TORKE-331611 format. One record per atom (N, C-alpha, C, CB): x, y negated, z. Coordinates in steps of 0.1 Angstrom, whole numbers, plus 2048, in hexadecimal, padded with zeros to 3 digits. Last residue first. Glycine has a CB too. Layout:
N
XYZ/...
% end
This chain:
128
7E080889C/7EC8048A3/7F37F989B/7F680F8A5/7CA815890/7C8808896/7D480289D/7BD80889F/7CD82C883/7C982D891/7C7820898/7D4836899/7D582286B/7C882986B/7C382B87A/7C9837865/7EE81A873/7E481086F/7D781686F/7E780A861/7FC832876/7FA829882/7EF81F87F/807822885/7FB83C85C/7F5843867/7F283A873/7FD84F86B/80C82884F/7FE82A84C/7F5831856/7FD83283F/82482D85C/81D82085E/80E82185A/824816856/82A847852/827845861/820838863/834845868/82D840837/82384A83B/82084884A/828858838/84483083A/83782A835/82B833839/838828825/856842843/85383784B/845831847/85E82C84B/85785282C/852858838/84E84D842/85D86183E/86384081B/856845817/85084B824/85784F80C/87C83D828/872831827/864836824/87882781D/886856824/884851831/87A846831/89184D837/888857808/88086180F/87C85C81D/88686E80F/89C843805/88F8417FF/88484B806/88F8447F0/8B284E812/8AC841817/89E840812/8B5836812/8B7865803/8B3867811/8AC85A816/8BF86A819/8A88647E2/8B38617EB/8AE8627FA/8B98527E9/89587F7D4/8978717D7/8A286F7E1/88A86B7DD/88E8987CF/8998937C7/89D8857CB/8978947B8/87789D7DC/8828A57E0/88F8A17D9/8808B47DC/86488C7CE/86988A7DC/8758917E1/85E88D7E6/85988B7B6/86888C7B6/86D88B7C4/86E8817AE/83F8877BA/8428937B3/8528967B4/83E8927A4/83F86E7C6/83D87A7CF/8408877C8/82E87A7D3/84485F7B0/84E85F7BA/84C86B7C3/84D8527C3/82B8647A2/83886879C/8438697A7/83C85E791/81A8587B4/8198667B2/82686B7AC/80D8697A9/82283D7B1/8248447BE/8238537BC/81A83F7C8/81A83A797/82883879A/82B83F7A7/82A82979B/7FD83F798/807848790/815846793/805845781/7E88327A4/7F28387AC/7FC8417A5/7EB8417B6/7D9825790/7D4831796/7DF83979E/7CE83A78A/7F6815781/7E7816783/7E4824788/7DF813777/80F819768/809814774/7FA817775/80C805774/82283575B/81882B759/812826766/80D82F74F/84483B75F/83683F763/82D833761/836843772/85D83375A/85483574E/846839752/85A83E744/86A835772/86982876B/85F828760/876824766/86E84B782/86084777F/85F83A778/85984678C/889852787/87F85C785/87285777F/87C863792/89983B788/89E847783/89385177F/8A784E78D/889827794/88F825786/893832780/89A81B787/8858347AD/87A8317A4/87E82E796/8738247A9/89F8347B7/8988417B4/88C83F7AA/8938477C1/8A48197B9/8AC8217B0/8A582E7AC/8BA8237B6/88F8127CD/89080B7BF/8988147B5/8987FE7C0/88C81A7E6/8888237DC/88A81E7CD/87A8287DE/8928057F7/8998127F9/89781C7ED/894819806/8817F17EE/8907EF7EE/8977FD7EE/8947E67F9/8687FD7F3/86C7F97E5/87B7F87E4/8657EC7E1/8697FF80F/86980B807/86D8087F9/85B812807/8697E5816/8747ED81A/8757F9811/8747F1828/8517DD80B/85D7D7805/8697DF809/85F7C980A/83F7EC81B/8407EF80D/84C7E9806/8347E9806/8437E0834/8477EE832/8487F1823/83C7F7839/8397C682D/8477C8832/84C7D6830/8497C4840/81F7CD828/8277C881E/8367C9821/8237B981B/8167D5841/8177DF837/8207DA82B/8097E4832/8187BC84E/8207C7853/8217D2848/8197CD860/8067AD83E/8147A983F/81D7B5844/81679D848/7EE7BA844/7F37B9837/8027B6836/7EB7AF82F/7EC7B5860/7EC7C285B/7F27C384D/7DE7C885B/7EB79985F/7F679F866/7F77AE861/7F479F875/7D2795853/7DE79084C/7EB797852/7DF78084E/7C27A0867/7C27A785A/7CF7A2852/7B57A5852/7C678E87B/7C979C87D/7CB7A3870/7BE7A2885/7BC77686F/7CA777874/7CE785875/7CC76F881/7A777C852/7A9779860/7B877B864/7A0782869/7AC76D832/7AC77883B/7AD774849/7B6782837/7B075981F/7A3759826/7A2764831/79875B81D/7C775E813/7C775281B/7BA751823/7C8746812/7C2775804/7CA776810/7CA769819/7D977980C/7B377B7ED/7AD7737F7/7B5772804/79F7787FA/7C378B7DF/7BF77F7D8/7B97757E3/7B67817CD/7C47A17F0/7D07997EE/7CD78C7E8/7DA7A17E6/7A97AA7ED/7AE7A57FB/7BB79D7F9/7B17B1804/7AA7B17D2/7A17A77D7/7A57A17E4/7937AC7D8/7BD7C57D3/7BF7BA7CB/7B77AE7D0/7BD7BD7BC/7AF7D87E3/7BB7D27E8/7BE7C57E1/7C67DC7E7/79A7DD7D2/7977D77DF/7A37D17E4/7917E27E9/7A87E97BC/7A07DD7BA/79D7D67C7/7927E07B3/7B68017BB/7BC7F57C2/7B47E97C1/7CA7F37BC/7A78157AF/7B180F7A8/7B78027AE/7AD80C79A/78A80E7C3/7918167BA/79C80E7B2/78881E7B0/76A7FE7C5/7758057CB/77C80D7C1/77180D7D7/75E7DF7BA/75E7ED7B8/76B7F37BE/75D7F17A9/7557C57D0/75F7CA7C7/75E7D97C6/76D7C67CC/7457BB7E3/73F7BE7D6/7487C47CC/7377B27D1/7567B67F9/74B7C07FA/7457C47ED/7417BB803/76A7A47FD/76B7AD7F2/7617B87F2/7797B37F2/764792812/76B78D807/76B7967FA/77978B80A/7557A2825/751794821/757790814/75678B82D/7637BA826/7547BA822/7507AC81D/74C7BE82F/77C7B282D/77A7BA821/76C7B981C/77F7C8822/7787A6846/77D79E83A/77A7A582D/78C79C83C/76E7BC854/7667B1852/76A7A8846/7657A985F/7857CE853/7787D284E/76F7C684B/7717DB859/79E7CA85D/79B7C3850/78D7C684B/7A57C7846/7A37D8873/7A37CA875/79F7C3868/7B07C587A/7967F487E/7987EE871/7977DF872/78E7F4866/78E801895/79B7FA895/79F7F4888/7A6804899/77780E891/77780289A/7847FB89A/7738078A8/77881586D/77781987B/77780C884/78382387F/777818851/76F80E858/76D812867/76280C851/78F81A838/78A820844/78281584C/79582684C/79B80A826/78D80F822/78781582F/78D81A817/7B480682E/7AB7FA82E/79D7FF82B/7AF7F0823/7BF82082E/7BF81883A/7B480D839/7CD81183C/7C082C816/7B7832820/7B582982C/7BD83F825/7CF819807/7C5822801/7BB82780B/7CC82D7FA/7E480A810/7D7806814/7CC80F80F/7D47F9810/7FA816805/7FA813813/7EC811818/802807816/7F58177EA/7F68237F2/7F4821800/80482A7EF/7F57FC7E5/7E98037E3/7EA8107EA/7E68057D4/8107F77EB/8067F17F3/7F87F87F2/8047E27F0/81C8057D5/81F8087E4/8148037ED/82D8037E8/8127F77C0/80F8057C1/81180A7CF/81780D7B7/81F7DE7C5/8107DF7C5/80C7EE7C7/80A7D97B8/8397E67C0/8357E27CE/8267E27CF/83A7D47D2/8367EB7A4/83B7F57AE/8377F27BC/84A7F77AD/82F7D3799/8257DF799/8297EA7A2/8247E578A/8387B77AD/83A7C17A2/8307CC7A4/8487C67A3/8297987B1/82C7A47B7/82D7AF7AC/8227A87C2/
% end
């Protein structure tokens, strides 16, 4: 998986997978598989992805859904990313931060996909 798609997934799950509400279908998996992993810089997400074969069906479905959204966003934003953020160093959300800094300059399709991703994150936080 490329660094750009990984950055998108980290953004997707940054608040979603850490939230421990009643609708968090990954809470038990995260605790069991990655409970000792230090939070930050996508380490918990990386752990979850490394253990994807061990995830519960609901959590796997959540990951797949967000991965699909991330791929759509990656496809729509590829040219914008290359134009504005190809030289942004990876890690700590720098690539996504760069894209957000250029949001007014991005193509309409890219902006729409970023908005779709934002909506998907909100729905996931609510357990939809």
